[in-house]
C-alpha positions as CSV (number, residue, x, y, z in Angstrom):
1,X,-59.3,-4.3,92.3
2,X,-56.7,-4.2,89.6
3,X,-59.5,-4.3,87.0
4,X,-61.2,-1.3,88.6
5,X,-57.9,0.7,88.6
6,X,-57.1,-0.1,84.9
7,X,-60.7,-0.5,83.6
8,X,-63.0,1.8,85.6
9,X,-66.5,0.3,86.0
10,X,-65.4,-3.1,84.6
11,X,-66.6,-5.0,87.7
12,X,-70.1,-3.5,87.4
13,X,-70.7,-4.7,83.9
14,X,-72.7,-7.8,83.1
15,X,-70.7,-10.9,82.3
16,X,-71.4,-10.7,78.5
17,X,-70.4,-7.0,78.4
18,X,-67.2,-7.9,80.3
19,X,-66.4,-10.5,77.7
20,X,-66.9,-8.0,74.9
21,X,-64.8,-5.4,76.8
22,X,-61.9,-7.9,77.3
23,X,-62.1,-9.1,73.7
24,X,-62.1,-5.5,72.4
25,X,-59.1,-4.6,74.6
26,X,-57.2,-7.6,73.5
27,X,-57.9,-6.8,69.8
28,X,-56.7,-3.3,70.3
29,X,-53.5,-4.5,72.0
30,X,-52.7,-7.0,69.3
31,X,-53.4,-4.5,66.5
32,X,-51.2,-2.0,68.3
33,X,-48.3,-4.5,68.6
34,X,-48.6,-5.6,65.0
35,X,-48.8,-1.9,63.9
36,X,-45.7,-1.0,65.8
37,X,-43.8,-4.1,64.5
38,X,-44.7,-3.4,60.9
39,X,-44.0,0.3,61.2
40,X,-40.5,-0.5,62.7
41,X,-39.9,-3.1,59.9
42,X,-40.9,-0.6,57.2
43,X,-38.6,2.0,58.8
44,X,-35.7,-0.4,58.8
45,X,-36.3,-1.3,55.2
46,X,-36.6,2.3,54.1
47,X,-33.3,3.3,55.8
48,X,-31.3,0.1,55.3
49,X,-29.5,1.4,52.2
50,X,-28.5,4.6,53.9
51,X,-27.4,2.9,57.1
52,X,-25.4,0.3,55.1
53,X,-23.7,3.0,53.1
54,X,-23.0,4.9,56.3
55,X,-21.5,1.8,57.9
56,X,-19.3,1.1,54.9
57,X,-18.0,4.7,54.9
58,X,-17.3,4.5,58.6
59,X,-15.4,1.1,58.1
60,X,-13.4,2.6,55.2
61,X,-12.5,5.6,57.3
62,X,-11.3,3.4,60.2
63,X,-9.5,1.2,57.7
64,X,-7.6,4.2,56.2
65,X,-6.6,5.5,59.7
66,X,-3.9,2.8,60.0
67,X,-0.8,2.6,57.7
68,X,-1.4,1.0,54.3
69,X,1.1,-1.7,55.3
70,X,3.8,-2.4,57.9
71,X,7.4,-3.2,57.1
72,X,9.8,-5.3,59.2
73,X,13.5,-5.5,58.4
74,X,15.5,-8.3,59.9
75,X,19.3,-8.7,59.6
76,X,20.6,-12.1,58.6
77,X,21.7,-14.3,61.4
78,X,25.2,-15.1,60.4
79,X,25.6,-17.6,63.2
80,X,23.0,-19.7,61.4
81,X,23.8,-18.8,57.8
82,X,27.3,-17.7,56.7
83,X,27.9,-16.6,53.1
84,X,30.4,-18.5,51.1
85,X,32.2,-15.3,50.2
86,X,32.4,-12.4,52.7
87,X,34.5,-9.7,54.2
88,X,34.7,-8.8,57.9
89,X,35.2,-5.2,58.9
90,X,36.6,-4.0,62.2
91,X,37.0,-0.4,63.5
92,X,40.4,-0.9,65.0
93,X,43.6,-2.7,64.0
94,X,44.2,-6.2,65.3
95,X,46.9,-6.7,67.9
96,X,49.9,-9.0,67.1
97,X,48.3,-11.7,69.3
98,X,45.0,-11.3,67.5
99,X,46.7,-11.4,64.1
100,X,48.5,-14.7,65.1
101,X,45.1,-16.2,66.1
102,X,43.5,-15.1,62.9
103,X,46.2,-16.4,60.6
104,X,46.3,-19.8,62.4
105,X,42.7,-20.5,61.4
106,X,43.6,-21.6,57.9
107,X,40.8,-19.7,56.3
108,X,37.9,-21.7,57.9
109,X,35.0,-19.2,57.3
110,X,33.0,-20.2,60.3
111,X,36.0,-20.0,62.7
112,X,37.1,-16.7,61.2
113,X,33.6,-15.2,62.0
114,X,33.5,-16.9,65.4
115,X,36.8,-15.1,66.2
116,X,36.0,-11.7,64.7
117,X,32.4,-11.3,65.9
118,X,33.2,-10.7,69.6
119,X,35.9,-8.2,68.6
120,X,33.2,-6.0,67.0
121,X,33.4,-7.5,63.5
122,X,30.7,-6.8,60.9
123,X,30.1,-8.9,57.8
124,X,29.9,-7.5,54.3
125,X,28.8,-10.1,51.7
126,X,29.8,-10.6,48.1
127,X,26.6,-9.5,46.3
128,X,24.8,-12.1,44.3
129,X,24.5,-9.7,41.4
130,X,27.1,-7.1,40.4
131,X,25.8,-4.1,38.6
132,X,27.4,-3.0,35.3
133,X,30.4,-0.7,35.5
134,X,28.6,2.2,33.9
135,X,30.4,4.8,36.0
136,X,33.8,3.2,35.5
137,X,34.1,2.2,39.1
138,X,35.0,-1.4,39.4
139,X,35.1,-1.5,43.2
140,X,31.6,-3.0,43.3
141,X,30.0,-6.1,44.6
142,X,29.7,-5.5,48.4
143,X,26.3,-5.8,50.1
144,X,24.8,-6.2,53.6
145,X,21.8,-8.4,53.2
146,X,18.6,-8.3,55.2
147,X,15.1,-9.7,55.0
148,X,12.2,-7.3,54.4
149,X,8.6,-8.4,55.3
150,X,5.6,-6.4,54.1
151,X,2.2,-7.0,55.6
152,X,-1.2,-5.2,55.6
153,X,-4.2,-5.6,57.9
154,X,-6.4,-3.4,55.8
155,X,-9.8,-4.9,54.7
156,X,-9.4,-3.2,51.3
157,X,-6.6,-4.3,48.9
158,X,-3.7,-2.2,47.7
159,X,-1.1,-2.7,45.0
160,X,2.6,-1.7,45.4
161,X,3.7,-0.9,41.8
162,X,7.2,0.6,42.5
163,X,9.8,0.8,45.1
164,X,12.6,3.4,44.9
165,X,15.8,3.7,47.0
166,X,16.7,7.1,48.3
167,X,20.1,8.0,49.8
168,X,19.9,10.1,53.0
169,X,23.6,10.4,53.4
170,X,26.9,8.8,52.4
171,X,30.3,8.9,53.9
172,X,33.7,7.4,53.5
173,X,34.0,3.9,55.1
174,X,35.7,4.0,58.6
175,X,36.8,0.4,59.1
176,X,40.5,0.0,59.8
177,X,40.8,-3.7,59.5
178,X,39.6,-5.8,56.5
179,X,39.5,-9.6,56.5
180,X,38.5,-11.3,53.3
181,X,37.2,-14.8,52.7
182,X,37.1,-14.9,48.8
183,X,34.4,-16.4,46.6
184,X,34.4,-20.2,46.3
185,X,31.4,-21.0,44.1
186,X,28.9,-18.7,45.9
187,X,25.5,-18.8,44.3
188,X,22.8,-16.2,43.8
189,X,19.8,-16.2,46.2
190,X,16.3,-15.1,45.3
191,X,15.6,-11.6,46.3
192,X,16.0,-7.9,45.2
193,X,19.2,-5.8,44.8
194,X,19.5,-2.1,44.8
195,X,22.6,-0.6,43.2
196,X,23.7,2.2,45.7
197,X,27.2,2.5,44.4
198,X,29.0,5.9,44.5
199,X,28.5,8.9,46.7
200,X,25.5,10.9,47.9
201,X,24.9,12.5,44.5
202,X,24.9,9.2,42.6
203,X,21.4,8.0,41.9
204,X,20.5,4.5,43.1
205,X,19.3,2.0,40.6
206,X,16.9,-1.0,40.9
207,X,15.6,-3.0,42.4
208,X,16.9,-5.8,40.2
209,X,15.7,-9.4,40.4
210,X,18.0,-11.9,42.1
211,X,16.9,-15.4,41.0
212,X,19.6,-17.4,39.3
213,X,18.4,-19.3,36.3
214,X,15.2,-17.4,35.9
215,X,14.5,-15.2,32.8
216,X,14.0,-12.1,35.0
217,X,17.5,-12.4,36.6
218,X,19.1,-9.0,36.5
219,X,16.0,-7.2,35.3
220,X,14.1,-4.5,37.1
221,X,11.6,-6.2,39.4
222,X,8.7,-3.8,39.0
223,X,8.9,-3.9,35.2
224,X,6.8,-7.1,35.3
225,X,5.8,-7.6,38.9
226,X,3.6,-5.9,41.6
227,X,3.0,-6.6,45.3
228,X,-0.6,-7.2,46.4
229,X,-1.4,-6.6,50.0
230,X,-4.5,-6.2,52.2
231,X,-7.9,-7.8,51.6
232,X,-6.8,-11.1,53.1
233,X,-3.6,-11.3,51.0
234,X,-0.6,-13.1,52.5
235,X,2.4,-11.0,53.5
236,X,5.3,-10.5,51.1
237,X,8.8,-11.3,52.1
238,X,11.9,-10.1,50.2
239,X,15.6,-10.8,50.7
240,X,17.2,-7.4,50.1
241,X,20.8,-6.9,48.9
242,X,21.9,-3.2,48.8
243,X,25.2,-3.0,46.9
244,X,27.7,-0.2,47.6
245,X,31.2,0.6,46.5
246,X,33.2,3.5,47.7
247,X,30.8,5.0,50.3
248,X,28.9,3.8,53.3
249,X,25.3,5.0,52.8
250,X,22.2,5.5,54.9
251,X,19.1,5.2,52.8
252,X,15.4,4.4,52.8
253,X,12.8,3.0,50.4
254,X,9.8,4.9,49.0
255,X,7.0,2.5,48.0
256,X,4.4,3.8,45.5
257,X,1.0,2.1,45.9
258,X,-2.6,2.5,44.7
259,X,-5.8,1.7,46.5
260,X,-9.5,2.7,46.0
261,X,-8.7,6.3,46.9
262,X,-5.9,6.8,44.4
263,X,-2.1,6.8,44.3
264,X,0.0,7.2,47.4
265,X,3.6,6.7,48.8
266,X,4.9,5.2,52.0
267,X,8.3,5.3,53.5
268,X,10.3,2.2,54.5
269,X,11.3,2.2,57.3
270,X,8.6,4.4,58.7
271,X,9.2,7.8,60.2
272,X,12.8,9.0,60.0
273,X,14.3,5.5,60.0
274,X,17.1,4.4,57.6
275,X,19.0,1.4,56.5
276,X,22.8,1.5,56.7
277,X,25.0,-0.3,54.1
278,X,28.7,-0.3,54.8
279,X,31.4,-0.1,52.2
280,X,34.8,-1.8,52.3
281,X,37.6,0.8,52.5
282,X,40.1,0.6,49.6
283,X,43.1,1.4,51.8
284,X,42.5,0.1,55.3
285,X,45.2,0.1,58.0
286,X,45.3,-3.7,58.0
287,X,44.2,-6.0,55.2
288,X,44.1,-9.8,55.4
289,X,43.0,-12.2,52.7
290,X,43.0,-15.9,52.6
291,X,44.4,-16.9,49.2
292,X,43.6,-20.6,48.4
293,X,46.8,-22.6,47.9
294,X,49.0,-19.7,49.2
295,X,47.9,-19.1,52.8
296,X,47.2,-15.7,54.2
297,X,48.2,-12.6,52.4
298,X,48.6,-9.4,54.6
299,X,49.1,-5.8,53.7
300,X,49.4,-2.6,55.8
301,X,50.5,-2.3,59.4
302,X,50.6,-6.0,60.1
303,X,52.9,-8.6,61.5
304,X,54.4,-10.9,58.9
305,X,54.2,-13.8,61.3
306,X,51.7,-16.2,59.7
307,X,51.5,-14.0,56.6
308,X,54.3,-15.1,54.2
309,X,52.6,-13.5,51.2
310,X,52.6,-9.7,50.9
311,X,51.8,-9.8,47.2
312,X,48.3,-10.9,47.2
313,X,47.3,-13.3,44.4
314,X,43.9,-11.8,43.3
315,X,41.2,-14.2,42.3
316,X,39.4,-13.5,39.0
317,X,36.4,-11.3,39.5
318,X,33.1,-13.3,39.2
319,X,31.3,-12.8,35.9
320,X,29.2,-9.7,35.8
321,X,25.5,-10.2,35.0
322,X,24.1,-7.3,33.1
323,X,20.4,-6.4,33.0
324,X,18.6,-6.4,29.7
325,X,18.7,-2.7,28.4
326,X,15.4,-0.8,28.7
C-alpha cells in the first residue's frame, strides 16, 4: 500500500520492471545526496575565507570592548611588614596619658605602631630613593608605598611604553601629631618611585627604578623597559613609592600603550579614582622622635615627662642617589 502511495502503479509492474524501478530510484537518491553534499562542501570552501575573516573581526571587536588592562592597587599590610624607618601621623594631639604610654615604649617600632594604629595613626615611610634637590627643597624622602598589579585578559597583545603621574590636587598636610622612628640601615626595595614633591603646579618626575645594586637604580624605568600584557602574558606587579615633600597630593597615572589599532592611553585608577600620598607637616602641634642613645625627643605642645630631650639630635640624612642625567 505504501508503494502505491509513493510509487503509483508500482505493484502492477512485472517483477523485473519493479527491480529496475527500485534500482533507478535508489541511484537517483544516492546521486542527489552526493550532489547535495558536494555542493555544500564547495560552498563551505568558497566562503571559508570570508567567514574566517568575519569571525576574526568579530572576535577583535569583542576583545576591544573590554579595557586594555585592569589595575589593582593594594596598600601594604604594615601588620605583616613594618619599614625600618617610618613616621606615624595622627590628626589630633596625644593626651598626657597617651604620651606617657608612647615614650615608655623605648622606640620599639612594632610596639609603637601597635599603639598608634588604633588611635587612627597612618604610616609614612622613608623613601628608598630620594630625588635630587633640584628645587632647593630638602624636605624630601617621605612616601606611602603600595603594590600595583596590571593584568590583561585580551587575546591580542599590548605594550605599555610609558606611565606618567598627574597631580589632581595638593593641599597642606593636616596631621597634628608626628611620631618618627628614624632610619636604622633601611634598604631599598625593588619597584618604581614617582617624585611628587612640591605643590599642585610642580610637575611630577619619574618613575625611577628602585633596585639597589642594579645599574638602572635611579634611572627612568621606561627609558629601557616596557610592559607586555595580553596574549597570554603574565600579569605585571610593581611596588610603587610616591615621594612627596610639603604637600599631601591626590594623583593618578596615565599609561600610554600601543596595540594593533595604534596608540592609546588608559587611566590608573580607572574612572575618577585617585591615589593619595600624605606629607609630613613641618610644624606639627606635637612632634616625637626616638633618638638612639638619647631617648625620646619631644617638641611642641607636649608633656616633658618621658621626654628629657627638647633639642633633638638629628641623624645624618641618608645619602642621596641621583639619576644619571638625560
